[in-house]
Biopython code that builds the backbone (N, CA, C, O; Angstrom):
import numpy as np
from Bio.PDB.StructureBuilder import StructureBuilder

atoms = [
    (1, "MET", "N", (188.659, 152.919, 50.949)),
    (1, "MET", "CA", (188.310, 153.563, 51.749)),
    (1, "MET", "C", (189.133, 154.839, 52.289)),
    (1, "MET", "O", (190.359, 154.885, 52.189)),
    (2, "THR", "N", (188.467, 155.739, 52.793)),
    (2, "THR", "CA", (189.148, 157.011, 52.866)),
    (2, "THR", "C", (189.738, 157.450, 54.144)),
    (2, "THR", "O", (189.003, 157.289, 55.119)),
    (3, "ASP", "N", (190.850, 157.946, 54.351)),
    (3, "ASP", "CA", (191.722, 158.349, 55.393)),
    (3, "ASP", "C", (191.505, 159.802, 55.664)),
    (3, "ASP", "O", (192.464, 160.565, 55.773)),
    (4, "SER", "N", (190.147, 160.241, 55.787)),
    (4, "SER", "CA", (190.041, 161.813, 56.124)),
    (4, "SER", "C", (190.207, 161.987, 57.487)),
    (4, "SER", "O", (190.000, 161.128, 58.344)),
    (5, "LYS", "N", (190.675, 163.391, 57.704)),
    (5, "LYS", "CA", (191.058, 163.616, 59.003)),
    (5, "LYS", "C", (190.255, 164.801, 59.435)),
    (5, "LYS", "O", (190.559, 165.413, 60.459)),
    (6, "ASN", "N", (189.288, 165.128, 58.723)),
    (6, "ASN", "CA", (188.538, 166.421, 59.063)),
    (6, "ASN", "C", (187.781, 166.196, 60.396)),
    (6, "ASN", "O", (187.943, 165.189, 61.086)),
    (7, "ILE", "N", (186.914, 167.249, 60.715)),
    (7, "ILE", "CA", (186.225, 167.101, 61.967)),
    (7, "ILE", "C", (185.134, 166.260, 62.214)),
    (7, "ILE", "O", (184.755, 165.886, 63.324)),
    (8, "ASN", "N", (184.467, 165.878, 60.723)),
    (8, "ASN", "CA", (183.404, 165.029, 60.941)),
    (8, "ASN", "C", (183.762, 163.633, 61.053)),
    (8, "ASN", "O", (182.862, 162.827, 61.291)),
    (9, "ASN", "N", (185.007, 163.219, 60.908)),
    (9, "ASN", "CA", (185.609, 161.867, 60.715)),
    (9, "ASN", "C", (187.009, 161.743, 61.352)),
    (9, "ASN", "O", (187.929, 161.299, 60.666)),
    (10, "PRO", "N", (187.218, 162.122, 62.660)),
    (10, "PRO", "CA", (188.398, 162.034, 63.133)),
    (10, "PRO", "C", (189.022, 160.717, 63.016)),
    (10, "PRO", "O", (188.424, 159.767, 63.520)),
    (11, "VAL", "N", (190.030, 160.540, 62.480)),
    (11, "VAL", "CA", (190.833, 159.157, 62.271)),
    (11, "VAL", "C", (191.468, 158.828, 63.704)),
    (11, "VAL", "O", (191.954, 159.843, 64.202)),
    (12, "GLY", "N", (191.571, 157.906, 64.349)),
    (12, "GLY", "CA", (192.239, 157.444, 65.518)),
    (12, "GLY", "C", (191.966, 158.103, 66.557)),
    (12, "GLY", "O", (192.893, 158.363, 67.324)),
    (13, "GLN", "N", (190.780, 158.498, 66.828)),
    (13, "GLN", "CA", (190.093, 159.339, 68.018)),
    (13, "GLN", "C", (189.522, 158.116, 68.790)),
    (13, "GLN", "O", (188.912, 158.436, 69.810)),
    (14, "GLY", "N", (189.590, 156.708, 68.510)),
    (14, "GLY", "CA", (188.877, 155.765, 69.626)),
    (14, "GLY", "C", (187.507, 155.639, 69.297)),
    (14, "GLY", "O", (186.763, 155.295, 70.215)),
    (15, "GLY", "N", (187.015, 155.846, 68.178)),
    (15, "GLY", "CA", (185.492, 155.961, 67.799)),
    (15, "GLY", "C", (184.969, 154.503, 67.916)),
    (15, "GLY", "O", (184.761, 154.080, 69.053)),
    (16, "GLY", "N", (184.740, 153.708, 66.871)),
    (16, "GLY", "CA", (184.036, 152.331, 66.805)),
    (16, "GLY", "C", (182.641, 152.386, 67.045)),
    (16, "GLY", "O", (182.035, 153.451, 67.169)),
    (17, "GLN", "N", (182.014, 151.049, 67.128)),
    (17, "GLN", "CA", (180.586, 151.205, 67.214)),
    (17, "GLN", "C", (180.215, 151.539, 68.826)),
    (17, "GLN", "O", (180.907, 151.308, 69.818)),
    (18, "ARG", "N", (178.999, 152.108, 68.749)),
    (18, "ARG", "CA", (178.315, 152.256, 70.077)),
    (18, "ARG", "C", (177.791, 151.027, 70.710)),
    (18, "ARG", "O", (177.092, 150.255, 70.053)),
    (19, "LYS", "N", (178.100, 150.792, 71.995)),
    (19, "LYS", "CA", (177.355, 149.611, 72.573)),
    (19, "LYS", "C", (175.979, 149.794, 72.421)),
    (19, "LYS", "O", (175.472, 150.915, 72.385)),
    (20, "LYS", "N", (175.248, 148.588, 72.316)),
    (20, "LYS", "CA", (173.996, 148.550, 72.222)),
    (20, "LYS", "C", (173.085, 148.870, 73.487)),
    (20, "LYS", "O", (173.096, 147.982, 74.340)),
    (21, "LEU", "N", (172.372, 149.882, 73.729)),
    (21, "LEU", "CA", (171.703, 150.284, 75.062)),
    (21, "LEU", "C", (170.426, 149.346, 74.983)),
    (21, "LEU", "O", (169.756, 149.268, 73.953)),
    (22, "SER", "N", (170.158, 148.697, 76.044)),
    (22, "SER", "CA", (168.691, 148.200, 76.243)),
    (22, "SER", "C", (167.710, 149.430, 76.285)),
    (22, "SER", "O", (168.109, 150.593, 76.334)),
    (23, "ARG", "N", (166.577, 149.110, 76.264)),
    (23, "ARG", "CA", (165.329, 150.255, 76.549)),
    (23, "ARG", "C", (165.509, 150.771, 77.880)),
    (23, "ARG", "O", (165.510, 151.992, 78.037)),
    (24, "ALA", "N", (165.671, 149.954, 78.911)),
    (24, "ALA", "CA", (165.948, 150.727, 80.374)),
    (24, "ALA", "C", (167.048, 151.518, 80.290)),
    (24, "ALA", "O", (166.981, 152.642, 80.787)),
    (25, "GLU", "N", (168.240, 151.089, 79.659)),
    (25, "GLU", "CA", (169.325, 151.833, 79.891)),
    (25, "GLU", "C", (169.234, 153.268, 79.011)),
    (25, "GLU", "O", (169.734, 154.332, 79.378)),
    (26, "ARG", "N", (168.592, 153.083, 77.954)),
    (26, "ARG", "CA", (168.326, 154.337, 77.127)),
    (26, "ARG", "C", (167.390, 155.342, 77.814)),
    (26, "ARG", "O", (167.231, 156.481, 77.375)),
    (27, "GLN", "N", (166.704, 154.813, 79.046)),
    (27, "GLN", "CA", (165.834, 155.789, 79.686)),
    (27, "GLN", "C", (166.286, 155.996, 81.033)),
    (27, "GLN", "O", (165.574, 156.473, 81.916)),
    (28, "ASN", "N", (167.765, 155.544, 81.216)),
    (28, "ASN", "CA", (168.613, 156.006, 82.315)),
    (28, "ASN", "C", (167.987, 155.142, 83.807)),
    (28, "ASN", "O", (167.806, 155.546, 84.955)),
    (29, "ASN", "N", (167.767, 153.723, 83.118)),
    (29, "ASN", "CA", (167.318, 152.934, 84.207)),
    (29, "ASN", "C", (168.345, 151.823, 84.288)),
    (29, "ASN", "O", (168.009, 150.823, 84.923)),
    (30, "GLY", "N", (169.684, 151.853, 83.676)),
    (30, "GLY", "CA", (170.506, 150.529, 83.700)),
    (30, "GLY", "C", (170.973, 150.152, 84.911)),
    (30, "GLY", "O", (170.768, 150.862, 85.896)),
    (31, "PRO", "N", (171.624, 149.052, 84.983)),
    (31, "PRO", "CA", (172.316, 148.514, 86.234)),
    (31, "PRO", "C", (173.009, 149.615, 87.160)),
    (31, "PRO", "O", (172.879, 149.604, 88.384)),
    (32, "HIS", "N", (173.770, 150.585, 86.452)),
    (32, "HIS", "CA", (174.306, 151.224, 87.552)),
    (32, "HIS", "C", (173.345, 152.070, 88.469)),
    (32, "HIS", "O", (173.686, 152.394, 89.607)),
    (33, "ARG", "N", (172.096, 152.422, 87.911)),
    (33, "ARG", "CA", (171.159, 153.166, 88.500)),
    (33, "ARG", "C", (170.410, 152.269, 89.511)),
    (33, "ARG", "O", (169.945, 152.808, 90.516)),
    (34, "ASN", "N", (170.259, 150.942, 89.320)),
    (34, "ASN", "CA", (169.758, 149.980, 90.097)),
    (34, "ASN", "C", (170.475, 149.988, 91.594)),
    (34, "ASN", "O", (169.968, 150.143, 92.705)),
    (35, "LEU", "N", (172.004, 149.734, 91.149)),
    (35, "LEU", "CA", (172.746, 149.869, 92.392)),
    (35, "LEU", "C", (172.919, 151.090, 93.220)),
    (35, "LEU", "O", (173.422, 151.095, 94.343)),
    (36, "ASP", "N", (172.475, 152.105, 92.592)),
    (36, "ASP", "CA", (172.465, 153.552, 93.187)),
    (36, "ASP", "C", (171.189, 153.390, 93.926)),
    (36, "ASP", "O", (171.310, 153.709, 95.109)),
    (37, "ARG", "N", (170.240, 153.072, 93.655)),
    (37, "ARG", "CA", (168.738, 152.785, 94.333)),
    (37, "ARG", "C", (169.052, 151.947, 95.429)),
    (37, "ARG", "O", (168.721, 152.278, 96.567)),
    (38, "GLN", "N", (169.719, 150.791, 95.176)),
    (38, "GLN", "CA", (169.900, 150.042, 96.657)),
    (38, "GLN", "C", (170.824, 150.490, 97.560)),
    (38, "GLN", "O", (170.834, 150.046, 98.708)),
    (39, "GLY", "N", (171.710, 151.433, 97.129)),
    (39, "GLY", "CA", (172.606, 151.991, 98.161)),
    (39, "GLY", "C", (171.871, 153.024, 98.823)),
    (39, "GLY", "O", (171.983, 153.216, 100.034)),
    (40, "ALA", "N", (171.078, 153.739, 98.034)),
    (40, "ALA", "CA", (170.159, 154.884, 98.796)),
    (40, "ALA", "C", (169.149, 154.013, 99.665)),
    (40, "ALA", "O", (168.823, 154.526, 100.735)),
    (41, "ALA", "N", (168.640, 152.844, 99.377)),
    (41, "ALA", "CA", (167.455, 152.401, 100.205)),
    (41, "ALA", "C", (168.369, 151.740, 101.680)),
    (41, "ALA", "O", (167.842, 151.576, 102.780)),
    (42, "ASP", "N", (169.839, 151.434, 101.345)),
    (42, "ASP", "CA", (170.422, 151.012, 102.417)),
    (42, "ASP", "C", (170.779, 152.027, 103.426)),
    (42, "ASP", "O", (170.637, 151.793, 104.627)),
    (43, "ARG", "N", (171.279, 153.244, 102.940)),
    (43, "ARG", "CA", (171.272, 154.393, 103.800)),
    (43, "ARG", "C", (170.197, 154.760, 104.431)),
    (43, "ARG", "O", (170.295, 155.087, 105.613)),
    (44, "LYS", "N", (169.025, 154.782, 103.813)),
    (44, "LYS", "CA", (167.741, 155.320, 104.400)),
    (44, "LYS", "C", (167.304, 154.286, 105.477)),
    (44, "LYS", "O", (166.871, 154.688, 106.557)),
    (45, "ALA", "N", (167.397, 153.172, 105.243)),
    (45, "ALA", "CA", (167.262, 152.131, 106.322)),
    (45, "ALA", "C", (168.121, 152.278, 107.743)),
    (45, "ALA", "O", (167.701, 152.034, 108.874)),
    (46, "GLU", "N", (169.251, 152.678, 107.416)),
    (46, "GLU", "CA", (170.192, 153.011, 108.660)),
    (46, "GLU", "C", (169.699, 154.434, 109.136)),
    (46, "GLU", "O", (169.615, 154.639, 110.347)),
    (47, "LEU", "N", (169.437, 155.221, 108.419)),
    (47, "LEU", "CA", (168.977, 156.298, 109.120)),
    (47, "LEU", "C", (167.686, 156.160, 109.794)),
    (47, "LEU", "O", (167.341, 156.842, 110.759)),
    (48, "VAL", "N", (167.047, 155.318, 109.283)),
    (48, "VAL", "CA", (165.520, 155.157, 110.152)),
    (48, "VAL", "C", (165.838, 154.307, 111.266)),
    (48, "VAL", "O", (165.180, 154.474, 112.293)),
    (49, "ARG", "N", (166.753, 153.403, 111.242)),
    (49, "ARG", "CA", (167.147, 152.596, 112.640)),
    (49, "ARG", "C", (167.438, 153.457, 113.511)),
    (49, "ARG", "O", (166.886, 153.531, 114.609)),
    (50, "LYS", "N", (168.576, 154.392, 112.998)),
    (50, "LYS", "CA", (169.218, 155.525, 114.157)),
    (50, "LYS", "C", (168.040, 156.242, 114.542)),
    (50, "LYS", "O", (167.904, 156.281, 115.765)),
    (51, "MET", "N", (167.217, 156.776, 113.939)),
    (51, "MET", "CA", (166.352, 157.608, 114.302)),
    (51, "MET", "C", (165.385, 156.976, 115.418)),
    (51, "MET", "O", (165.113, 157.547, 116.475)),
    (52, "ARG", "N", (164.908, 155.715, 115.030)),
    (52, "ARG", "CA", (164.146, 154.929, 115.942)),
    (52, "ARG", "C", (164.709, 154.706, 117.432)),
    (52, "ARG", "O", (164.110, 154.845, 118.499)),
    (53, "GLU", "N", (166.111, 154.300, 117.176)),
    (53, "GLU", "CA", (166.982, 154.006, 118.511)),
    (53, "GLU", "C", (166.970, 155.444, 119.351)),
    (53, "GLU", "O", (166.651, 155.488, 120.539)),
    (54, "LYS", "N", (167.332, 156.533, 118.631)),
    (54, "LYS", "CA", (167.116, 157.807, 119.325)),
    (54, "LYS", "C", (165.934, 158.019, 119.972)),
    (54, "LYS", "O", (165.875, 158.391, 121.144)),
    (55, "ALA", "N", (165.015, 157.809, 119.299)),
    (55, "ALA", "CA", (163.527, 158.262, 119.654)),
    (55, "ALA", "C", (163.099, 157.219, 120.888)),
    (55, "ALA", "O", (162.168, 157.515, 121.636)),
    (56, "GLN", "N", (163.875, 155.936, 121.047)),
    (56, "GLN", "CA", (163.291, 155.142, 121.878)),
    (56, "GLN", "C", (164.227, 155.613, 123.263)),
    (56, "GLN", "O", (163.663, 155.480, 124.349)),
    (57, "ARG", "N", (165.424, 156.074, 123.254)),
    (57, "ARG", "CA", (166.015, 156.385, 124.099)),
    (57, "ARG", "C", (165.434, 157.502, 124.878)),
    (57, "ARG", "O", (165.350, 157.548, 126.106)),
    (58, "ALA", "N", (164.997, 158.507, 123.928)),
    (58, "ALA", "CA", (164.333, 159.849, 124.372)),
    (58, "ALA", "C", (163.035, 159.380, 125.240)),
    (58, "ALA", "O", (162.738, 159.918, 126.307)),
    (59, "GLU", "N", (162.382, 158.432, 124.718)),
    (59, "GLU", "CA", (161.234, 158.343, 125.162)),
    (59, "GLU", "C", (161.517, 157.555, 126.496)),
    (59, "GLU", "O", (160.791, 157.837, 127.450)),
    (60, "GLY", "N", (162.352, 156.734, 126.645)),
    (60, "GLY", "CA", (162.702, 155.970, 127.741)),
    (60, "GLY", "C", (163.331, 156.664, 128.730)),
    (60, "GLY", "O", (163.300, 156.218, 129.877)),
    (61, "ALA", "N", (164.020, 157.904, 128.423)),
    (61, "ALA", "CA", (164.406, 158.926, 129.668)),
    (61, "ALA", "C", (163.217, 159.552, 129.886)),
    (61, "ALA", "O", (163.154, 159.683, 131.108)),
    (62, "GLU", "N", (162.198, 160.031, 129.369)),
    (62, "GLU", "CA", (161.205, 160.734, 129.842)),
    (62, "GLU", "C", (160.237, 159.907, 130.685)),
    (62, "GLU", "O", (159.725, 160.358, 131.710)),
    (63, "THR", "N", (160.043, 158.874, 130.290)),
    (63, "THR", "CA", (159.096, 157.703, 131.000)),
    (63, "THR", "C", (159.436, 157.911, 132.636)),
    (63, "THR", "O", (158.546, 158.352, 133.363)),
    (64, "PRO", "N", (160.653, 157.602, 133.141)),
    (64, "PRO", "CA", (160.890, 157.614, 134.896)),
    (64, "PRO", "C", (160.674, 159.239, 134.917)),
    (64, "PRO", "O", (159.964, 159.489, 135.891)),
    (65, "ASP", "N", (160.896, 160.019, 134.457)),
    (65, "ASP", "CA", (160.530, 161.572, 135.043)),
    (65, "ASP", "C", (159.150, 161.867, 135.350)),
    (65, "ASP", "O", (158.739, 162.505, 136.319)),
    (66, "ALA", "N", (158.245, 161.149, 134.101)),
    (66, "ALA", "CA", (156.747, 161.420, 134.339)),
    (66, "ALA", "C", (156.222, 160.583, 135.474)),
    (66, "ALA", "O", (155.329, 161.037, 136.188)),
    (67, "THR", "N", (156.733, 159.367, 135.683)),
    (67, "THR", "CA", (156.107, 158.840, 136.888)),
    (67, "THR", "C", (156.820, 159.174, 138.304)),
    (67, "THR", "O", (156.395, 158.604, 139.309)),
    (68, "GLU", "N", (157.850, 160.049, 138.398)),
    (68, "GLU", "CA", (158.226, 160.708, 139.266)),
    (68, "GLU", "C", (157.419, 161.898, 139.836)),
    (68, "GLU", "O", (157.303, 162.246, 141.011)),
    (69, "GLN", "N", (156.864, 162.463, 138.661)),
    (69, "GLN", "CA", (156.214, 163.683, 138.851)),
    (69, "GLN", "C", (154.658, 163.337, 139.234)),
    (69, "GLN", "O", (153.871, 164.243, 139.507)),
    (70, "ASP", "N", (154.289, 162.010, 139.233)),
    (70, "ASP", "CA", (153.036, 161.753, 139.604)),
    (70, "ASP", "C", (152.678, 161.583, 140.702)),
    (70, "ASP", "O", (151.491, 161.352, 140.935)),
]
sb = StructureBuilder()
sb.init_structure("model")
sb.init_model(0)
sb.init_chain("A")
sb.init_seg("    ")
for serial, (resi, resn, name, xyz) in enumerate(atoms, 1):
    if name == "N":
        sb.init_residue(resn, " ", resi, " ")
    sb.init_atom(name, np.array(xyz, "f"), 0.0, 1.0, " ", f" {name:<3s}", serial, name[0])
structure = sb.get_structure()
């Protein structure tokens, strides 16, 4: 076995074998991305809920004014 320390074979640099990646992980669809998607979906759902509540409050505030003007 050779103990070469040239640029192509850095000894002691923490090399080792690479982890076997699944096809999904090679396409950047690994478990970390699934968690990111779930987090994004949660944030979107929260945003939509807040927007609906705001729209309902605005609609509720406009409704009495419209009946007073009639």
